[in-house]
Residue, then its C-alpha position, 0 to 999 in steps of 0.5 A: m284682153k286689152p281694150f282698143f279704146s279709152a273708157l270715155s270713147a267706148w262709153s260715148c260710142v255706147v250712148i250715141s249708138f243707142f240713141a241712133v238705134i232708137i231714132l233711126t228705127v222710129l224714122g224707118i217705121l214712119f217711112k215704111s208706113n208711108h206716114h203723110a208727114f214724111t212722104g206727103s209733100e212734093g219734095s218727099p221721096e216717093d218710095g218710103g220702102a226704099v228709104a226705110g230699107s236704108l234706114f234699117t241698114a243704118v240701124l244694123v250698123y249702129v247695132a254692131f257699133f253698140v255691141f263692139c263699144g259695149f264690149q270695150a266698155w265692159l273690158h274697161v269695167r273688168a280691168n278696173r275691178r282688178g286694179a289693172i288700170s291705175l292713173h295715179 
């Protein structure tokens, strides 16, 4: 199977998705627990659980990106081991 995207794009997507999952998960946990720094002021959302639900949905999307892009990166690594891709 051939990769759809370049190796640089695949690895960039893997790194960005990894950090997005971590950051959005932490934010989701803080909103779900109604942490005062995120829900304590007048301009803050009143329903922290709804915001947390949206954040966790975004986490699932980024997990899917991570898996897909990781598969693409793995295809590049596998192809490079066999010498199928040569840029010389």
